[in-house]
C-alpha positions in Angstrom: 22.4 12.3 72.9 20.6 9.3 74.5 19.3 6.6 72.8 16.6 4.0 74.0 18.2 0.6 74.9 16.5 -2.1 73.2 14.9 -4.7 75.6 16.3 -8.4 75.2 12.8 -9.8 74.3 12.3 -7.1 71.6 12.6 -8.2 68.0 12.3 -6.0 64.9 8.7 -7.3 64.4 7.7 -6.4 67.9 8.9 -2.9 67.6 7.2 -2.7 64.3 3.9 -4.1 65.7 4.2 -1.5 68.9 4.7 1.5 66.1 1.8 0.4 64.0 -0.2 0.1 67.3 0.7 3.7 68.0 0.1 5.0 64.5 -3.6 3.5 64.9 -4.0 5.3 68.1 -2.6 8.6 66.7 -5.2 8.1 63.7 -8.0 7.7 66.3 -6.9 10.6 68.2 -6.6 12.6 64.8 -10.4 11.6 64.0 -11.8 12.5 67.2 -10.0 16.1 67.1 -11.2 16.5 63.4 -15.1 15.7 64.8 -14.5 18.6 67.3 -14.1 21.3 64.7 -17.2 22.9 63.0 -17.7 21.2 60.0 -19.0 24.5 58.4 -15.5 26.1 58.7 -13.7 23.4 56.7 -13.9 24.0 53.2 -15.1 20.9 51.1 -11.7 20.6 49.2 -9.9 20.2 52.9 -12.5 17.8 53.6 -11.7 15.7 50.8 -8.1 15.7 51.5 -8.4 15.2 55.2 -10.7 12.2 54.5 -8.4 10.8 51.9 -5.5 11.0 54.1 -7.2 9.1 57.1 -8.4 6.4 54.5 -4.7 6.1 53.2 -3.4 5.5 56.7 -6.2 3.3 57.7 -5.6 1.2 54.3 -1.9 1.0 55.4 -2.7 0.0 59.0 -5.2 -2.8 57.8 -3.0 -4.3 55.2 0.1 -4.4 57.4 -2.3 -6.6 60.1 -3.4 -8.6 56.8 0.3 -9.2 55.8 1.7 -10.0 59.3 -0.9 -12.4 60.1 -0.8 -14.2 56.6 2.5 -15.9 57.4 5.2 -16.5 60.1 8.2 -14.7 60.7 11.0 -16.0 59.0 9.0 -17.9 56.3 8.5 -16.9 52.7 5.3 -14.5 52.3 2.4 -16.2 50.4 2.1 -16.0 46.6 4.2 -16.6 43.6 8.0 -16.0 44.2 9.2 -14.1 40.8 12.8 -14.7 41.3 13.6 -11.4 39.7 17.4 -11.2 39.9 17.1 -14.5 38.4 14.9 -13.2 35.6 17.2 -10.4 35.1 20.3 -12.6 34.8 18.7 -14.8 32.2 17.3 -11.6 30.1 21.0 -10.5 30.0 22.2 -13.8 29.3 20.0 -14.2 26.2 20.3 -10.5 24.9 24.2 -10.9 25.1 24.0 -14.4 23.6 21.7 -13.0 20.6 24.3 -10.1 20.1 27.0 -13.0 19.6 25.4 -15.6 17.7 22.4 -14.1 15.7 19.1 -12.1 16.9 16.7 -15.2 16.6 19.2 -17.7 18.5 18.6 -18.6 22.2 20.9 -20.2 24.7 20.4 -23.9 25.3 19.7 -24.7 28.8 23.1 -26.1 29.3 24.5 -23.1 28.5 22.5 -21.1 31.0 23.4 -23.5 33.6 27.2 -22.9 33.0 26.8 -19.1 32.9 25.1 -19.3 36.1 27.9 -21.4 38.0 30.3 -18.8 36.5 28.2 -16.0 37.7 27.7 -17.6 41.3 31.4 -18.2 41.4 32.0 -14.6 40.8 29.3 -13.4 43.4 30.8 -15.9 45.8 34.3 -14.3 45.4 32.9 -10.6 46.0 30.8 -11.7 49.0 27.7 -11.3 47.4 24.5 -13.7 47.4 24.3 -16.3 44.9 21.6 -16.6 42.4 19.0 -19.3 42.5 18.8 -21.9 39.6 15.4 -22.1 37.9 14.2 -25.2 36.5 14.1 -26.0 32.7 10.4 -25.0 32.3 10.6 -21.9 34.0 13.9 -20.9 31.9 11.5 -21.8 28.9 8.9 -19.7 30.2 11.2 -16.8 30.6 12.7 -17.3 27.3 9.1 -17.0 25.8 8.3 -13.9 27.6 11.6 -12.4 26.2 10.5 -13.4 22.6 7.3 -11.6 23.3 8.9 -8.3 23.9 
């Protein structure tokens, strides 16, 4: 089994860009070949499916180029960062606190900070990535979201 050796100048981003370019080239070739077929012999249902497939692939390519062009590699993508793992941690913290203290009680921010420090120490021991700390305002917002559920 032979494997293609990666050039020293190739990065993952360069490889992916080359693959997307190849995909676009293949799509254009596909469109040209479809045009060579007599449209009368293609059932209408198949025409719809073929066009949808072409459209979906083109949509993927367009979105890839929009995304890759909207921020530099190594930086965070634009838009709000939701901190999903942190929100999940807070949700679990609130639900376990409510089981212990009563269904209407919510842990104070200091309780959250102690629990977060304990959790991050545990994660560090296991070689996992630490959770980020959310601010007091974000913590209150997340608690309100939980109340709404």
